[in-house]
N, C-alpha and C positions, 0 to 999 in steps of 0.2 A: 324269827324277823328281821332280826338283826339278819340274819346269812342270808335272808331275801335280798334287803339290801343293798349290802354288800355284791353280791353276786348280778343288782343290777345297774352297779355303779359300775363295776369291772367291765359289764357288758357294755355300756356306754364308751368308758371310755376306749374300749377296744374298736369297738364302731368307731367312731370319732380319727382314731388314730386312723385306719383303714382310708378313712374319705379322707383326711388329709395328704397320706401318702400318696393316693390315686390325682390327686389337683396337683400337684408336685408337676413341675415339669419334668423328662425323664433326663439320664444324667450320662451323657456321651462319655467315650475317653479324647482325651484332647487332642489337637490335629498340631497344635501351634506347639506341644511336644515331642512331634514325630518330626519335624520340620528343624527343631532345634536339634536334634540331634543328629540330621543327619549334616554328614560334608560338605564344601562346598564344590558343586559339581557332581555330585552324587546323583544314582537314579533312583527313589522314591516310589517304590510300588505298596501301599497301603494293602494292609488286608479290607476284602470286602465287607462293608458295611458301614455306620453313620458317625460321625463326627464330631463333635464342638468345636466351632470358630465364635468368634473370628479369629483371624488366621494372617500374622502378619510375614512375611517372605523380604526378606533384605539380601540373601544371596544367589545365586546362580544355582537352581535346583531341576532337575526336571521330574515332575510329580505325575505318573501314569494310576486315574484310577479303572480302567479299564473298562469304564460303565457300571462299575460296581459300588464305589466312594461313593457317599454323600457327607457332604460336610453343611451341618447346619448350625448357624451364627445365632443362632434361640432368643430373634426381634431384637438384637439390638447392634448398631458397627456396619463396618462394610464385611461381607464373609472375609474375603480374601483380600489383603491391597499386596500388590504388587511393589517392592520398593527396591527393583532391584534392575541391574540386564545381564540380560542372556539367557532370561529363565523361560521353559514349557511347563503348562498349563494343559494337560487334555483327560479324557474320559471320566469330570469330574461331573457329579449333581453337586452344585449352589443354590442353597434355599436359603429361605427367610430372612432377610436385613435386618437391620429396620427402617424406621418411616421418615426420617429428616432428610429434609430438603436441602437445606444448609450445609448440610453432613453429605450432599453425595453418597449418603447409604445405597452400597454397589454388591452385585454381584462377585467381581473386579474391581478394584483401583488399581490400575496402572502409574506409576512414576520411573519409572525407564525404558529405559530403549532398547531394541534390538529381543524380546519378548515374544512368545507363539502362545499365544490363549485361543486353543483350540478343540474339537471336538465337545463340549462340554453344556450340561441343560442348567438353565441360570432362570429359574424360575420363585416366585414369590418373591423377587426383589424389587427393591423400588429401581434403581439405576442397575441396568446389563452392566456393561464394562464402561467403565468411564477410565479415559487418555486424560491427561495431563499435562501439558510439557516432554512429550513422550513423542519418540522417533523411531522409526523402521520397527514397527510392531505387526503382527501378524495376527489377526483376528476371524475367525477364519472356520466352519461350521458347525458353529455353536447356537444352539435354539433358545430364546429366552422369552421370557413376557417377564410382567409387571406384578404391583399388587393389584390387588381384586378391590379396588376403588374408584372412582371417579373419574373417565379420564384425562380433565386436567389436573388432577392432583398424582398420576403415574409418573413414575421416572421414563428419563428415555432411554431410551433399548443400547444404542449406542452413541457417546458423548465424547466427542474430540475436542480440544481445547485448546492452541497452542500445541498443535504437535503435525509434525511433519514427517511425509516417508512411509506416509501407513497401509496398511491392505487389509482393508475390511470385507470377504468375500465370504460368498457361498453361508451365510447366517440366514436362521425361520426366525421373524421375530413375530411376536402375535401380544396382542391385545397391551403394549406398551405405548407410552406417548411418541415419540420421535424420536427422527435416528438425528444428528446436531454437527454441524464440522462447523465450528469458528475460529475466526483469529488460525486457519491451516490451512498447509498448502501442500501438494504434490502428493496428495493421497490416488490411491483407487478403492475407489468404493464400486465392486463390481459384484454380480449372482447373487446380489438378499433376496430373500422374500420378505417383503412385511406385509399385512393385514392388519386392520381394525386397531388402528394409530390415529395419531392427529395429523403433524408431518412426516412421510415417507420419512424425507431428506430434506435439510432446513440449511443452507447455506448463509452464512455471515461474516462478510471479511472475511473469504477463502480464496488466493489464485490457486490458479492452474493447480483442478485437480480432475480427474476421470470420473466419469458414471458410468455403467457397460455391463447389459443383460441384467438389468433387475428386476425382481417384479413384483409391484405396488397394484395392490387391489386393496379396496374400498376401505378406502383411509379419507379424515379431515380434505387433504391437498395429496398430492404428489410430492411433486421434487417445486420446492420456492428457491431462489438465488440472490441474495442482497447483497447487492455491492462488494460481489464476487465474480470478477475477472479471469479472462482464459481458460474458461472449465470448458470438459467437454461431457455431454452429454448425448449417448450414444445407445442404440436399440436395446432399447430397455421398453415394456411396457407397462403403463399407467393407468390405471381404470376404477371406473365408480367413486371419484373425489364428488360425492353428486349432492350436498349439503349445500345451504346457503352460500359459502364460503370454499363450495368445491373450487380446485384449478387443478387441473392436469402437472401443466409445466409452469411456475410462473418466476417474470422477472420485475427488479427492485435496480433503477440505473447499475444494472450489470451490462457490460463489456465483451468482446470480442468470444461470445459464446458462438461454437456447434451444437448443432443439438439436429443430430441425422439417426433416422431408419427405425426411428419411436413410433409406438407403442401408441394413440391415444385415445381413448374411448370412454361413451358411455359418462364423462362428468359436467359439470355444471355447463364448467366455462377449460377448452381444451388449454390453450395459453394465452397466458396473458402476460401482457407485456406496457412496466410502468416507469415512464423516461426510462428505457434504453435500445438501444447502448448509451451512453452515460455518457464518456468520456470523449475528444473532441477527435474528427477521423477516425473512428472504427464504427463496423460492423456488429452483428450477429447475422449470422448461416442456419435458414431451418432450411434443413433436405433430406428429401427421402422420407419423410415422418408418414404414416397411415391419422389424419388426426378425423374423425369418425362419429358419430353417432352424440355427439354433445350436445348442449341446449347452445352454447357460442364454439363456433371453432378456434378463431382467436380473435382476444381481445386487447384494444390498446383503450391505456385509460387516456388518451388526447393525441393529437396529430402529432406524431412524432416522424421520423426518419433514421435510417442506418439500419434498415434490417432489408438483409439479402432472404425469400422466400422463392425456394425453387424446388422443382419437382414433387410437389408433395400434391401426398391423397387430400382431399376434402369432401367428404363423401357421410348425407343423411345427419348432418351441422343444423337444427332449427333456424340456425343463423351462423350463417357461414363467417362474417366477420362482422366485429361492430365498434363504433370510438368513444368512446365516454369523453366528453369536453371536447368534440371537435370532428369537422366534418368530413373528412378522408383519410386514407391509408392509403392515398396511390405517392407518396414520398418516399417509403419503401418501393425495394426491386421484385416485380412478382412477373416470374417467368417461367415456364413450360412447368405449372402444377393441373392438376385432374383436378376439376369441378361437375359434379353431378350436377348439378344446377345449368351446366352450360347449356346455350338455347342455340348456338350454331351450328354449321355443316362440316362435311369433309368427305367435300370432293374429288378432292385428283386421291385420297384414299393413304394417306404418310398418316395417318395418327394424329395428326394436328389441325384443330382448328384452326377455320379457315379466313375470321374475322377476331379480334381478341371478345376474351370474356370482361365482359364490362358491371361491376355491383354499382347496382345506383341506389340511394337510400330516400325513401318517397314516406308516409308515415307510420314504416315498419319501423323508424329511429327515434317516435316519438317519447319511449321507455327507455332508450338512452338520457333524450333531455329532459325529462320529469322523476328524476331517479319515485316517487309514488306510483308508479305507471307500471312499474315490472313486476309490481303482482297482478294486475288483467295482461302480461305479455304472452301469446301465444292464445288468447280469449278469443269466442269466434265475433262480438265486439271487435277489437281493435285488427282481424282478419280483413273484416268490411269496408273498415276504414280504409286499412292498405288496400285492397282490392278497387274501390271507386276512383283510390288518390293513384295508380296505376293506370286506368280507362280512361281518365279526364282527368289529372293535373292541373290543380291549381296555380303551380307555380315549377319552375324547372327542379327537376329532384337532382340529390348532390352524388358524384360522383367516387362512391365508394373506394376503389379501384379500379385496375385497369390488368390487364395478363394480355398481353399481346402475341400468346405461344401456347395456348390451353393444349394442354395436352387429351389426348378422349379416348385411346387404350394402353394399358399396362406394356404393353409391349413398346408402344410407339412412346410409353417415356420411361421403358429401362433404356432402350436405343440412346435416346437423344443425352441421357444421362453420363452414357457414358463415352460419348463423342465430346461431351462437355470437360469427359476427365481425362480426357487424352489431351486437349486444349489446351487446359492447367498443369501437366506435365512440361509440353512446349515452353520450356521457359526463352524469354529471349535476350540474346549475349547483350550485355553491358557493352555501350559502348567505346570505344580507345579512349582514357583519358578522365571516364565519369570517378566520377568522387565516388571515392572511398572511405564511408562514416568507421569503420571496427579500426582503415590502419590511419585514418586522423587521429582517431580516439588513443590508439598505442604512442604516436608519435607527441600526444602532448602526456602522456604521462613518461617520458622518455625509453620507448620499449622499442 
């Protein structure tokens, strides 16, 4: 009897020990040990396998994982803290960061200059790549995703804070929150593919950045610029920002922006302008964009001025132009745009409408004046009211905008655009004796 009890107790202890052992997280070799053992400037090619993080890199190294090295932070902190200049991280899989927003738990935290982070997979990390006061870095060709939590609780895929001259290119971003550029200038954001996030790209107090050739789809907002002057937004595809706050490209008190060659498709609002441009005597240029199949093509928060809107194609939008808190957008410059609802003729066949395109507001602006009426926008009731108002208006309608040279064909649009560019290239000569501001500044400085 005692022997049977002893065997039973031993069996229970053995089974309990096995269960406890299986419940413990696996133990991986330390990647930090490899970094510590490497000399400054060395090229490190670890053997394929899984290594334990977090890792602090405080000297310039080239680390190449060859696509077969995984660093697992064990759910605590950032996988890699890159606290040096001139390092290269490539071919690594970085996973399982901590969950702290306060600590910015990331795949890679960058705290240095002239580093390269490329061709890595960053998964199950709260933030992807976080750059703080870090300049002239390259973040290229990485695949980035956040934690599997609600959208608002995820971290940003790529975050720039007080960081200048960086190149963020060719990254694939899925199921993260935002890409943000705050208090940062002279950065290039190009050819990135971001989907199923919140803000594809969000600028705040960031001047002279270039955004080119990105593909942004199925995000809550495409590109939003707040207090960020001198930005170029060129040749991007922005689509399906279709939620209640969905905006393709949005502006808040932003000036001297060039928006050219973009496709803005299937959004709740294609382009949204809130007191932009903001600085006195500045303009924003919207040129050669396709703004199509949106709920509202271009929406102004108020009756504002200073936007040059040339050579764009507005097609298939439920409402072409809307103004909240105002009656007209005609203080902006509208010229040579294609409007699919233009009702004029082209009798001489030059591809330009014989009469201006004039957009008037009838009862269809009821939803702009009464916010609660937006629920009924597009409903048969409002459509019938609008039709009756157009047939027999009770008062003069408001002129929303006037385009004196509406384009009627793509060939004509390209021809007129090229003609305008050639005219811009021929600058009038400065009259003799004209005031030279740069010369005066140098003289005042004793130069």
